[in-house]
C-alpha positions as CSV (number, residue, x, y, z in Angstrom):
1,X,-185.1,178.1,68.5
2,X,-182.9,175.0,68.8
3,X,-184.8,173.3,66.0
4,X,-184.0,175.9,63.3
5,X,-180.5,174.6,62.5
6,X,-181.7,171.0,62.4
7,X,-184.5,171.9,60.1
8,X,-182.1,173.8,57.8
9,X,-179.8,170.7,57.8
10,X,-182.8,168.5,56.9
11,X,-183.6,170.8,53.9
12,X,-180.1,171.3,52.4
13,X,-177.9,168.4,53.8
14,X,-177.2,165.1,52.4
15,X,-179.7,162.3,53.0
16,X,-177.7,160.8,55.9
17,X,-177.2,164.2,57.5
18,X,-180.9,164.8,57.1
19,X,-181.7,161.6,58.9
20,X,-179.4,162.4,61.8
21,X,-181.0,165.9,62.0
22,X,-184.5,164.4,61.9
23,X,-183.8,162.0,64.7
24,X,-182.2,164.8,66.8
25,X,-185.1,167.1,66.2
26,X,-187.5,164.4,67.2
27,X,-185.7,163.8,70.4
28,X,-185.8,167.5,71.3
29,X,-189.5,167.7,70.5
30,X,-190.2,164.7,72.7
31,X,-188.2,166.1,75.6
32,X,-190.1,169.4,75.2
33,X,-193.5,167.7,75.2
34,X,-192.5,165.7,78.2
35,X,-191.5,168.8,80.1
36,X,-194.7,170.6,79.1
37,X,-196.7,167.6,80.4
38,X,-194.9,167.7,83.7
39,X,-195.2,171.5,83.9
40,X,-198.9,171.5,83.3
41,X,-199.5,168.4,85.4
42,X,-201.4,166.7,82.6
43,X,-200.8,163.0,82.1
44,X,-202.6,163.1,78.7
45,X,-199.8,165.2,77.3
46,X,-197.3,162.5,78.4
47,X,-199.0,160.1,76.0
48,X,-198.5,162.6,73.2
49,X,-194.8,162.7,74.0
50,X,-194.5,158.9,74.0
51,X,-196.3,158.7,70.7
52,X,-194.1,161.4,69.2
53,X,-191.0,159.4,70.3
54,X,-192.3,156.2,68.7
55,X,-193.3,158.0,65.4
56,X,-189.9,159.7,65.2
57,X,-188.1,156.4,65.6
58,X,-190.4,154.7,63.1
59,X,-190.0,157.5,60.6
60,X,-186.3,157.1,60.8
61,X,-186.6,153.4,60.1
62,X,-188.8,154.0,57.1
63,X,-186.4,156.7,55.8
64,X,-183.5,154.2,56.0
65,X,-185.4,151.4,54.4
66,X,-186.6,153.6,51.5
67,X,-183.1,155.1,50.8
68,X,-180.9,152.1,51.9
69,X,-179.2,151.8,48.5
70,X,-178.5,155.5,48.2
71,X,-177.1,155.8,51.8
72,X,-174.3,153.4,51.2
73,X,-170.9,155.3,51.1
C-alpha cells in the first residue's frame, strides 16, 4: 500500500524524482522482507532481503551512470 505512490512517481515524475522514489521503494521492500524473515524464523529469507538491498543500490548507481548527462540541472 505504501509502495503505490512511489511507483506512480517513478512512472510520471522526472528522472531524478524517479530515482529517489526507486531508492525509497527498494528500502521499503528490503525492510518488509527482513521483517518477514524474522516473523517466519527463516534465515534463508534474510539472504533475499540482503540481496534485494544490494540490487536496489546497484540499480540506482546504474541509473545515475546511464543518465548522468541528463540529470544535471
